[in-house]
N, C-alpha and C positions, 0 to 999 in steps of 0.2 A: 263237928259242924256244930257252932250256935245258931239262938236264933235269928239273930242279927244276919250271918253271915248268909242265912237262907234265903233271909228275905232279899238281901243285895243279889245273889243270885240269880231268884226269881225274877227280877225286877228287872237285866240285862241280857241282849240276847248273846248264841256262844261264840260270835267272832269277837265279844270285846274281853269273855272271858280266856278266849286263847291267847290273847294283846295281853292282858293282864298273868296272867300263867307267864308270857314273856318276861313282863317287866317284875314278875318278884324272883323267875330265874336269874335275871341278869343279863339274857342274852335269847337272842333271836334261834329256832330251830326249834321251836316242840313241836311233837310229831304223832302224840296219839288223841287222834280224832279219826271219826271218817273222812273215806275218800272219796267219795262218790254222790250224785246230786237224790236227793231222800224226797219223799212224796210227807207233805204233814195235811196230818186229817182237818187240822184247824189253826190255819196258821198267825192267826190275828190272836189264840193264846199265851196265856204267858208260858216262859221257858220251864221244861222238867226237870226236877231238880230232885237226886236222893242217891241212894244206894242202891248197888245195880245187883236185885234176882235174878238168877239168869235160869236160862234154859233152852235144850234145840230140839225142833218140831221136825216132821218131813208130811208129805202130803201127796207126791205122785204116786205114790200104790198107796193099799193098804198092810198092815203092819203083820207080820206070820204068826205074831204072840198067841196063842188065844186070846178070845177078847175076855175072859175077866183077869189077865195080869195086863193087859191094856187099859182097863175100867179102875184096876186099883193103880196104876199110875199115874193116872190123868189127876184120882181123887188125892194122894198123896201131893203132886204139884200143887192145886189148888191149896191144901193145907199150908206148905211152903211157900206160896203166894201170900196168905191171910196173914200166918204167924210169924215174918221177916221180919227183920228190921226194916225202920220209919225215920225218914221219909223216904221212899224206895222207889225204884226205879225198874219195869220190866224190861231184860234186854235179851230177845228173843233171838238163837242163829236158827232160819229155815235151811235142814240142810239140802235141801232141795237147790240152792243157788246155784246156778243164774236163772233156773229154769224153774223159778217157784209159784207153782199152781193153786194152793188152798190157804184160803184167809181165816187163819186163826182171829184174825182179831175183827170180830164185828160187831154192832148192837149186845150180843147176849154177854160176851170175855169184856167188853170194854165195861159193858157195865157191874160184872161182877165183881175184874180188878176194882173197878173205883169203889165201891162198894167196902172192900175189903181193905182200904184206905192207899193203895198203889197210885203212885202221880200220874203213871203215864209207861209209855213205852217206847224202844226202839229193837228197829228188827230189821234184819235184810230183806225179808218177808212179805206178803200181802196184807191190804188192810180191805175192807168192805164194808157196806151200809150206810157210805158216806151221807151224812144231813142227819142221818138215826143214830149218832153216835153219841153219849154223855158230853154233855159240854165239863171242862175242867177235867178234862183226862185225854190230851192229845197224843196221836199215835204216830212215829212218826219214821215211816216204813219204807220198803224199797219198789214197790210197785200196788196199781190198785187192780182187783179184781174183783170178780161177780161170786165165786164159788171156795165150796170149806173143803173139796176134794175129799181126801182123805185122811185130815189132818189128824195129827198125835201128836203128843208129848213122848220123845224120847228120851230123854234123862234130865233133868235138873240139877243144879249149886254145883255146877261143874262150869269150867272158865268158854267162854264162846266168842265168836268173832262175826265182827258185822263191819263190808263194808270197810276191811283195811285197820279196823279198832278193836282190839283184844280187851276183854272185858272179864273181871274177875267177880264173883260176887264179893258183897261189901266195897267194890270199887265205890268213889264219890264221880257222879255223872251227871253232866250238864249236856240237854237237848234241848232246839226250836227246828225251826223250817228248813234250816242251815246244814243239821246236821247231828252229829254230836264227837263230848270227849269225855276221856277221864280225866280228873281234877288230879295231881302229883296229891301226895299225902303229905311232904316236906312243904310244898306253895302254901298249904290250908290254911295256916296260923295267920300270914303277909296277904292272903289273898284280897282279903277285903279294901284295905288301904289302897293294893294295887287297883282296884277294880276303879274305888273312888278316883284314885290320882289321876287315872287314866284321862278316866270321864271329863274332868278338870281343864289336865291338859288339851284334850280335843275341844275344847273349848274354846282355847286362844286363835285356833284356828276356823271352827268351825261360827263363832260369832262376828267376827270380820267381816268373813268372808259374804256370810246370806245378808249385811247392811250394802244400803244404797251406794252406786258409786266404788265400788271394790275396785281395786286395779290393783297392778304391778306393784307398786310400791307398799300398797298397803299388804301385800302378799308374802312381799319379804320380810318388812318388820312382824308381820305373824310368823310365819314362817323359823323366825328367827327367836321369836320366843319360845316356840314350839321343842324347838330343837334343845334350848336351853334348860326348858323343866325338864327336856326327859333324861337329861346328863345329871 
């Protein structure tokens, strides 16, 4: 992914990318996206874009391993996040789902991960400390809650599953308040053009529809131009 594509992806929402992927593939039916309503810690933030750094957590009960083993794995997790491919997105599966109770993502962890250079988070788990999270680090989560409970890292660098979206380490992820998706590697070379063409094509309807005295005749003309541009 080059800088030009990265900037374009950050400037558009996830539904636009979803449509552009289908345009690049030349067919409807793209399905590699989250399939549930998610919570955005900062809906006004730009989209999160980056290569997936993955992990699994749990919080309902305390880990049964020795405390030293738990600490060692957590520090290895932080090293993994600090040294991972950039730009990156943390994609975290909460193994307690659908009964997630412990927020791994609060003021401290978001600030630490942002400091490492991670762009944001996608998780089916819990976020807290709303209002105290750092700017420029969106958390797209499954729920909001007050406690960290017994939250701990179980593993990292392995495939995860978040609201119907399967993500592997290194997958290119795009996320915003609508949810998240994984961009197929085959469309990456043509995706910027597909996004730019999609936006221009949509203006063929949006611009006339926003003008005074817009009526069915104007709509029919605009829609004909819209359909012609899509073929």
